[in-house]
DSSP file (Angstrom, degrees, kcal/mol; ACC not computed):
  #  RESIDUE AA STRUCTURE BP1 BP2  ACC     N-H-->O    O-->H-N    N-H-->O    O-->H-N    TCO  KAPPA ALPHA  PHI   PSI    X-CA   Y-CA   Z-CA
    1    1 A M              0   0    0      0, 0.0     2,-0.4     0, 0.0     0, 0.0   0.000 360.0 360.0 360.0 126.3  -13.4   34.9  -43.6
    2    2 A S        -     0   0    0      1,-0.1     3,-0.5     3,-0.0     4,-0.0  -0.753 360.0-149.1 -94.2 141.5  -13.6   31.4  -45.0
    3    3 A D  S >  S+     0   0    0     -2,-0.4     3,-0.9     1,-0.2    -1,-0.1   0.357  80.8  91.5 -80.8  -0.3  -14.6   28.4  -43.1
    4    4 A D  T 3  S+     0   0    0      1,-0.2    -1,-0.2     3,-0.0     0, 0.0   0.861  90.0  41.4 -65.8 -35.0  -12.4   26.1  -45.1
    5    5 A N  T 3  S+     0   0    0     -3,-0.5     2,-0.4     2,-0.1    -1,-0.2   0.324  85.8 121.7 -97.6   5.5   -9.5   26.5  -42.8
    6    6 A F    <   -     0   0    0     -3,-0.9     2,-0.7     1,-0.0    -3,-0.1  -0.563  42.3-166.4 -75.1 123.2  -11.5   26.3  -39.6
    7    7 A K        -     0   0    0     -2,-0.4     2,-0.1     2,-0.0    -2,-0.1  -0.918  14.7-141.4-120.9 110.7  -10.4   23.4  -37.3
    8    8 A A        -     0   0    0     -2,-0.7     2,-0.4     1,-0.1    -2,-0.0  -0.431  12.6-147.2 -73.3 140.0  -12.9   22.7  -34.5
    9    9 A Q        -     0   0    0     -2,-0.1     2,-1.0     2,-0.0    -1,-0.1  -0.868  19.6-115.9-101.9 138.9  -11.5   21.8  -31.2
   10   10 A D        +     0   0    0     -2,-0.4    -2,-0.0     1,-0.2     0, 0.0  -0.624  40.7 166.2 -73.5 106.9  -13.1   19.5  -28.8
   11   11 A I        +     0   0    0     -2,-1.0    -1,-0.2     2,-0.1     3,-0.1   0.311  31.4 125.6-105.9  10.1  -13.9   21.6  -25.9
   12   12 A S  S    S-     0   0    0      1,-0.1     2,-0.1    -3,-0.0    -2,-0.0  -0.323  72.1 -97.0 -64.4 154.2  -16.2   19.2  -24.3
   13   13 A R        -     0   0    0      1,-0.1    -1,-0.1    -2,-0.1    -2,-0.1  -0.427  38.0-120.5 -71.4 133.2  -15.5   18.2  -20.8
   14   14 A K        -     0   0    0     -2,-0.1     3,-0.1     1,-0.1    -1,-0.1  -0.550  34.9-102.0 -77.1 144.6  -13.5   15.0  -20.4
   15   15 A P        -     0   0    0      0, 0.0    -1,-0.1     0, 0.0     2,-0.0  -0.297  43.3 -98.7 -58.9 144.5  -15.3   12.3  -18.5
   16   16 A P        -     0   0    0      0, 0.0    -3,-0.0     0, 0.0     0, 0.0  -0.359  47.1 -95.5 -63.4 147.1  -14.2   11.9  -15.0
   17   17 A A        -     0   0    0      1,-0.1     3,-0.1    -3,-0.1    -3,-0.0  -0.396  47.0 -97.3 -59.1 137.0  -11.7    9.1  -14.4
   18   18 A P        -     0   0    0      0, 0.0    -1,-0.1     0, 0.0     0, 0.0  -0.269  50.3 -93.2 -51.5 139.0  -13.2    5.8  -13.3
   19   19 A P        -     0   0    0      0, 0.0     3,-0.0     0, 0.0     0, 0.0  -0.277  42.3-107.0 -58.0 140.2  -13.0    5.4   -9.5
   20   20 A D    >   -     0   0    0      1,-0.2     3,-2.0    -3,-0.1     4,-0.2  -0.616  21.0-149.6 -71.9 116.8  -10.0    3.5   -8.4
   21   21 A P  T 3  S+     0   0    0      0, 0.0     3,-0.3     0, 0.0     4,-0.2   0.720  98.9  51.4 -61.3 -22.8  -11.2   -0.1   -7.3
   22   22 A N  T >> S+     0   0    0      1,-0.2     4,-1.8     2,-0.1     3,-0.6   0.347  74.2 107.9 -95.4   9.0   -8.3   -0.1   -4.9
   23   23 A Q  H <> S+     0   0    0     -3,-2.0     4,-2.7     1,-0.3    -1,-0.2   0.845  76.8  54.5 -56.8 -37.6   -9.0    3.3   -3.3
   24   24 A K  H 3> S+     0   0    0     -3,-0.3     4,-2.2    -4,-0.2    -1,-0.3   0.871 108.0  51.1 -62.7 -40.2  -10.2    1.7    0.0
   25   25 A F  H <> S+     0   0    0     -3,-0.6     4,-2.3     2,-0.2    -1,-0.2   0.915 111.4  45.8 -60.9 -45.6   -6.9   -0.2    0.2
   26   26 A W  H  X S+     0   0    0     -4,-1.8     4,-2.8     2,-0.2    -2,-0.2   0.890 112.5  52.2 -72.7 -39.1   -4.9    2.9   -0.2
   27   27 A D  H  X S+     0   0    0     -4,-2.7     4,-1.5     2,-0.2    -1,-0.2   0.930 111.0  46.9 -56.5 -47.4   -7.1    4.8    2.3
   28   28 A I  H  X S+     0   0    0     -4,-2.2     4,-1.9     1,-0.2    -2,-0.2   0.899 112.7  49.5 -58.7 -49.1   -6.6    2.1    4.9
   29   29 A A  H  X S+     0   0    0     -4,-2.3     4,-2.4     1,-0.2    -1,-0.2   0.929 106.9  55.4 -65.4 -41.6   -2.8    2.0    4.2
   30   30 A D  H  X S+     0   0    0     -4,-2.8     4,-2.3     1,-0.2    -1,-0.2   0.877 104.7  53.9 -61.6 -33.4   -2.6    5.8    4.6
   31   31 A T  H  X S+     0   0    0     -4,-1.5     4,-2.3     2,-0.2    -1,-0.2   0.927 108.0  49.3 -64.0 -41.1   -4.2    5.6    8.0
   32   32 A F  H  X S+     0   0    0     -4,-1.9     4,-3.1     2,-0.2    -2,-0.2   0.932 111.6  49.1 -61.7 -46.0   -1.6    3.1    9.2
   33   33 A I  H  X S+     0   0    0     -4,-2.4     4,-2.6     1,-0.2    -1,-0.2   0.870 109.9  50.8 -64.9 -34.6    1.2    5.3    7.9
   34   34 A Q  H  X S+     0   0    0     -4,-2.3     4,-1.7     2,-0.2    -1,-0.2   0.887 111.2  48.8 -63.5 -41.0   -0.3    8.3    9.6
   35   35 A L  H  X S+     0   0    0     -4,-2.3     4,-2.1     2,-0.2    -2,-0.2   0.866 110.9  50.7 -68.1 -40.4   -0.5    6.3   12.8
   36   36 A A  H  X S+     0   0    0     -4,-3.1     4,-2.1     2,-0.2     3,-0.3   0.981 109.7  50.0 -60.5 -55.0    3.1    5.2   12.4
   37   37 A N  H  < S+     0   0    0     -4,-2.6     4,-0.5     1,-0.2    -2,-0.2   0.840 110.7  50.0 -52.4 -38.0    4.3    8.7   11.9
   38   38 A E  H >< S+     0   0    0     -4,-1.7     3,-0.7     1,-0.2     4,-0.3   0.899 112.0  47.3 -62.2 -44.7    2.4    9.8   15.0
   39   39 A N  H >X S+     0   0    0     -4,-2.1     3,-2.0    -3,-0.3     4,-1.0   0.863 103.2  63.9 -67.9 -36.3    4.0    7.0   17.0
   40   40 A A  T 3< S+     0   0    0     -4,-2.1    -1,-0.2     1,-0.3    -2,-0.2   0.658  90.7  65.5 -70.8 -13.8    7.5    7.9   15.6
   41   41 A K  T <4 S+     0   0    0     -3,-0.7    -1,-0.3    -4,-0.5    -2,-0.2   0.720 115.3  29.8 -77.6 -16.8    7.3   11.3   17.3
   42   42 A R  T <4 S+     0   0    0     -3,-2.0     2,-0.3    -4,-0.3    -2,-0.2   0.390 126.5  35.0-122.2  -0.4    7.4    9.4   20.7
   43   43 A A  S  < S-     0   0    0     -4,-1.0    -1,-0.1     0, 0.0     5,-0.0  -0.958  94.5 -81.2-146.1 165.1    9.5    6.2   19.9
   44   44 A A     >  -     0   0    0     -2,-0.3     4,-2.2     1,-0.1     3,-0.3  -0.400  38.2-124.5 -64.0 141.6   12.4    5.3   17.6
   45   45 A P  H  > S+     0   0    0      0, 0.0     4,-2.3     0, 0.0     5,-0.1   0.867 112.4  55.3 -53.0 -38.9   11.4    4.7   14.0
   46   46 A G  H  > S+     0   0    0      2,-0.2     4,-2.1     1,-0.2     5,-0.1   0.833 107.2  49.0 -57.9 -41.3   12.9    1.3   14.1
   47   47 A Q  H  > S+     0   0    0     -3,-0.3     4,-2.3     2,-0.2    -1,-0.2   0.922 112.3  49.1 -66.7 -46.1   10.7    0.4   17.2
   48   48 A V  H  X S+     0   0    0     -4,-2.2     4,-2.6     2,-0.2    -2,-0.2   0.868 110.7  49.3 -60.5 -40.5    7.6    1.7   15.3
   49   49 A C  H  X S+     0   0    0     -4,-2.3     4,-2.2     2,-0.2    -1,-0.2   0.902 111.6  49.2 -71.7 -36.1    8.4   -0.3   12.1
   50   50 A A  H  X S+     0   0    0     -4,-2.1     4,-1.9     2,-0.2    -2,-0.2   0.868 110.3  53.0 -67.1 -34.3    9.0   -3.5   14.2
   51   51 A A  H  X S+     0   0    0     -4,-2.3     4,-2.5     2,-0.2     5,-0.2   0.935 109.7  47.3 -57.3 -52.5    5.6   -2.8   15.9
   52   52 A M  H  X S+     0   0    0     -4,-2.6     4,-2.9     1,-0.2     5,-0.2   0.922 110.7  50.6 -63.3 -38.3    3.8   -2.5   12.6
   53   53 A M  H  X S+     0   0    0     -4,-2.2     4,-2.4     1,-0.2    -1,-0.2   0.919 112.6  47.2 -65.7 -38.5    5.4   -5.6   11.3
   54   54 A Y  H  X S+     0   0    0     -4,-1.9     4,-2.4     2,-0.2    -1,-0.2   0.857 112.8  49.2 -73.6 -34.8    4.3   -7.5   14.4
   55   55 A A  H  X S+     0   0    0     -4,-2.5     4,-2.4     2,-0.2    -2,-0.2   0.928 112.2  49.1 -71.3 -45.1    0.7   -6.0   14.2
   56   56 A S  H  X S+     0   0    0     -4,-2.9     4,-2.4    -5,-0.2    -2,-0.2   0.902 111.7  48.2 -57.0 -41.1    0.5   -7.0   10.5
   57   57 A A  H  X S+     0   0    0     -4,-2.4     4,-2.0    -5,-0.2    -2,-0.2   0.925 114.4  47.5 -69.0 -40.8    1.7  -10.6   11.3
   58   58 A R  H  X S+     0   0    0     -4,-2.4     4,-1.7     2,-0.2    -2,-0.2   0.869 112.8  46.2 -71.9 -32.4   -0.8  -10.8   14.1
   59   59 A F  H  X S+     0   0    0     -4,-2.4     4,-2.7     2,-0.2     5,-0.2   0.875 110.7  54.3 -74.2 -36.6   -3.8   -9.4   12.1
   60   60 A G  H  X S+     0   0    0     -4,-2.4     4,-2.3     2,-0.2     5,-0.2   0.876 109.2  48.9 -66.7 -35.7   -2.8  -11.8    9.2
   61   61 A A  H  X S+     0   0    0     -4,-2.0     4,-2.4     2,-0.2    -2,-0.2   0.925 112.8  48.5 -68.0 -42.1   -3.0  -14.8   11.6
   62   62 A F  H  X S+     0   0    0     -4,-1.7     4,-2.7     2,-0.2    -2,-0.2   0.940 112.5  45.7 -56.1 -51.3   -6.3  -13.6   12.9
   63   63 A V  H  X S+     0   0    0     -4,-2.7     4,-2.6     2,-0.2    -2,-0.2   0.916 114.0  49.0 -66.1 -42.2   -7.8  -13.1    9.5
   64   64 A S  H  X S+     0   0    0     -4,-2.3     4,-0.7    -5,-0.2    -1,-0.2   0.935 113.8  47.1 -62.9 -41.0   -6.5  -16.5    8.2
   65   65 A S  H  < S+     0   0    0     -4,-2.4     3,-0.3    -5,-0.2    -2,-0.2   0.866 111.5  50.1 -70.4 -33.8   -7.8  -18.2   11.3
   66   66 A A  H  < S+     0   0    0     -4,-2.7    -1,-0.2     1,-0.2    -2,-0.2   0.841 110.0  50.5 -75.0 -29.1  -11.2  -16.6   11.1
   67   67 A D  H  < S+     0   0    0     -4,-2.6    -1,-0.2    -5,-0.2    -2,-0.2   0.580  90.6  99.0 -84.8  -0.5  -11.6  -17.5    7.3
   68   68 A A  S  < S-     0   0    0     -4,-0.7     3,-0.1    -3,-0.3     4,-0.0  -0.657  72.7-140.9 -80.1 142.0  -10.7  -21.1    8.1
   69   69 A P  S    S-     0   0    0      0, 0.0     2,-0.3     0, 0.0    -1,-0.1   0.763  80.0  -2.9 -73.1 -20.0  -13.7  -23.3    8.3
   70   70 A S  S  > S-     0   0    0      1,-0.1     4,-2.7    -3,-0.0     5,-0.2  -0.980  75.0-101.1-159.7 164.4  -12.2  -25.3   11.2
   71   71 A E  H  > S+     0   0    0     -2,-0.3     4,-2.4     1,-0.2     5,-0.2   0.914 119.1  57.8 -58.0 -44.1   -9.0  -25.6   13.4
   72   72 A A  H  > S+     0   0    0      1,-0.2     4,-2.6     2,-0.2    -1,-0.2   0.910 108.8  43.7 -52.8 -50.1   -7.9  -28.6   11.3
   73   73 A V  H  > S+     0   0    0      1,-0.2     4,-2.0     2,-0.2    -1,-0.2   0.883 111.0  55.0 -66.2 -40.5   -8.0  -26.7    8.1
   74   74 A F  H  < S+     0   0    0     -4,-2.7     4,-0.3     2,-0.2    -2,-0.2   0.922 111.7  43.1 -56.4 -45.1   -6.4  -23.8    9.6
   75   75 A K  H >< S+     0   0    0     -4,-2.4     3,-0.7     1,-0.2     4,-0.4   0.857 111.9  53.9 -63.9 -41.5   -3.5  -25.8   10.7
   76   76 A E  H 3< S+     0   0    0     -4,-2.6     3,-0.3     1,-0.2     4,-0.2   0.849 114.6  41.2 -59.9 -37.0   -3.4  -27.7    7.4
   77   77 A Q  T 3X S+     0   0    0     -4,-2.0     4,-2.0     1,-0.2    -1,-0.2   0.342  85.4 103.9 -97.8   2.1   -3.1  -24.5    5.4
   78   78 A L  H <> S+     0   0    0     -3,-0.7     4,-2.4    -4,-0.3    -1,-0.2   0.889  81.1  46.5 -54.4 -50.6   -0.7  -22.7    7.8
   79   79 A E  H  > S+     0   0    0     -4,-0.4     4,-2.6    -3,-0.3    -1,-0.2   0.899 111.5  51.1 -58.8 -42.5    2.4  -23.1    5.7
   80   80 A A  H  > S+     0   0    0     -4,-0.2     4,-2.5     1,-0.2    -2,-0.2   0.863 110.8  49.5 -62.3 -38.4    0.6  -22.0    2.6
   81   81 A A  H  X S+     0   0    0     -4,-2.0     4,-2.4     2,-0.2     5,-0.2   0.912 108.8  50.8 -66.2 -45.4   -0.6  -18.9    4.3
   82   82 A V  H  X S+     0   0    0     -4,-2.4     4,-3.0     1,-0.2     5,-0.3   0.954 111.2  49.3 -61.4 -49.3    2.7  -18.0    5.7
   83   83 A T  H  X S+     0   0    0     -4,-2.6     4,-2.8     1,-0.2     5,-0.2   0.936 111.6  50.3 -50.0 -52.9    4.2  -18.4    2.1
   84   84 A Y  H  X S+     0   0    0     -4,-2.5     4,-1.8     1,-0.2    -1,-0.2   0.882 113.2  43.1 -56.3 -42.9    1.4  -16.2    0.8
   85   85 A F  H  X S+     0   0    0     -4,-2.4     4,-2.8     2,-0.2     5,-0.2   0.910 115.2  49.0 -75.5 -42.1    1.9  -13.4    3.3
   86   86 A R  H  X S+     0   0    0     -4,-3.0     4,-2.8    -5,-0.2     5,-0.2   0.939 113.4  48.5 -60.5 -45.0    5.8  -13.5    3.0
   87   87 A T  H  X S+     0   0    0     -4,-2.8     4,-1.7    -5,-0.3    -1,-0.2   0.913 114.5  43.9 -62.9 -43.6    5.6  -13.4   -0.8
   88   88 A E  H  X S+     0   0    0     -4,-1.8     4,-1.8    -5,-0.2    -1,-0.2   0.877 112.6  51.4 -72.1 -39.6    3.2  -10.6   -0.8
   89   89 A Y  H  X S+     0   0    0     -4,-2.8     4,-3.3     2,-0.2     5,-0.2   0.941 110.4  51.3 -58.1 -49.6    5.1   -8.6    1.9
   90   90 A E  H  X S+     0   0    0     -4,-2.8     4,-2.4     1,-0.2    -2,-0.2   0.868 108.7  49.6 -60.3 -36.1    8.4   -9.0   -0.1
   91   91 A K  H  X S+     0   0    0     -4,-1.7     4,-1.5    -5,-0.2    -1,-0.2   0.916 114.8  44.9 -69.1 -39.8    6.8   -7.7   -3.3
   92   92 A M  H  X S+     0   0    0     -4,-1.8     4,-2.3     2,-0.2    -2,-0.2   0.907 114.2  49.6 -70.9 -43.0    5.4   -4.7   -1.4
   93   93 A L  H  X S+     0   0    0     -4,-3.3     4,-3.2     1,-0.2     5,-0.3   0.952 112.0  47.0 -63.5 -48.9    8.7   -4.1    0.4
   94   94 A R  H  X S+     0   0    0     -4,-2.4     4,-1.7    -5,-0.2    -1,-0.2   0.799 111.1  51.7 -67.6 -24.7   10.8   -4.2   -2.9
   95   95 A E  H  X S+     0   0    0     -4,-1.5     4,-2.3     2,-0.2    -1,-0.2   0.927 112.2  46.7 -72.4 -48.2    8.4   -1.9   -4.7
   96   96 A N  H  X S+     0   0    0     -4,-2.3     4,-2.3     2,-0.2    -2,-0.2   0.865 112.0  50.1 -62.0 -43.3    8.6    0.6   -1.9
   97   97 A F  H  X S+     0   0    0     -4,-3.2     4,-2.2    -5,-0.2    -1,-0.2   0.916 110.3  50.3 -62.8 -41.2   12.4    0.4   -1.8
   98   98 A R  H  X S+     0   0    0     -4,-1.7     4,-2.5    -5,-0.3    -2,-0.2   0.938 110.7  48.3 -55.2 -47.6   12.7    0.9   -5.4
   99   99 A E  H  X S+     0   0    0     -4,-2.3     4,-1.1     1,-0.2    -1,-0.2   0.877 112.7  47.9 -70.8 -32.7   10.5    3.9   -5.4
  100  100 A Y  H  < S+     0   0    0     -4,-2.3     4,-0.2     2,-0.2    -1,-0.2   0.839 111.6  51.5 -72.4 -31.6   12.4    5.4   -2.4
  101  101 A A  H >< S+     0   0    0     -4,-2.2     3,-0.9     1,-0.2     4,-0.2   0.924 109.8  48.9 -68.4 -41.4   15.7    4.7   -4.2
  102  102 A E  H 3< S+     0   0    0     -4,-2.5    -1,-0.2     1,-0.2    -2,-0.2   0.740 123.6  31.6 -72.8 -22.1   14.5    6.4   -7.3
  103  103 A N  T >X S+     0   0    0     -4,-1.1     4,-2.0    -5,-0.2     3,-0.7   0.099  78.2 129.8-121.4  23.4   13.3    9.5   -5.4
  104  104 A F  H <> S+     0   0    0     -3,-0.9     4,-2.8     1,-0.3     3,-0.2   0.890  72.3  50.1 -43.8 -52.6   15.9    9.6   -2.6
  105  105 A K  H 34 S+     0   0    0     -4,-0.2    -1,-0.3     1,-0.2     7,-0.2   0.864 109.8  50.3 -56.0 -39.6   16.8   13.2   -3.0
  106  106 A S  H <4 S+     0   0    0     -3,-0.7    -1,-0.2     1,-0.2    -2,-0.2   0.848 117.0  39.7 -69.6 -31.6   13.2   14.3   -2.9
  107  107 A Y  H  < S+     0   0    0     -4,-2.0    -2,-0.2     1,-0.2    -1,-0.2   0.792 131.8  27.3 -86.2 -26.6   12.4   12.4    0.2
  108  108 A H    ><  +     0   0    0     -4,-2.8     3,-1.5    -5,-0.3    -1,-0.2  -0.552  67.5 156.8-131.3  65.2   15.8   13.3    1.9
  109  109 A P  G >  S+     0   0    0      0, 0.0     3,-1.3     0, 0.0    -1,-0.1   0.768  72.3  66.0 -63.8 -24.7   17.0   16.6    0.4
  110  110 A E  G 3  S+     0   0    0      1,-0.3    -5,-0.1    -3,-0.1    -2,-0.0   0.697 100.3  52.0 -72.2 -13.9   19.2   17.3    3.4
  111  111 A K  G <         0   0    0     -3,-1.5    -1,-0.3     1,-0.2    -6,-0.1   0.234 360.0 360.0-100.5   5.9   21.3   14.2    2.4
  112  112 A S    <         0   0    0     -3,-1.3    -1,-0.2    -7,-0.2    -2,-0.1   0.415 360.0 360.0 -78.7 360.0   21.9   15.3   -1.2
């Protein structure tokens, strides 16, 4: 047997993927989704969705006011904050609607 045709294969272990810097974000989002799913067992999904949007708006206002160095600055930056939250929410909403549209049959096989 000749070693001339031997082709070594890399059998070394691949290094683990680097940790996702956004993992905490995804974990927190998952806990809210789980909570919404639990609430949807006892309330209409539309009502749960509206409550989640209200809670998000309320918490966004809290975070913005807590981050502001003063009441005057908070009031001065109010419109910019609303624009920021609206823009970010719309991006997330469009991305999720796109993903659901692309995978509708797998999410709702009963409607195929």
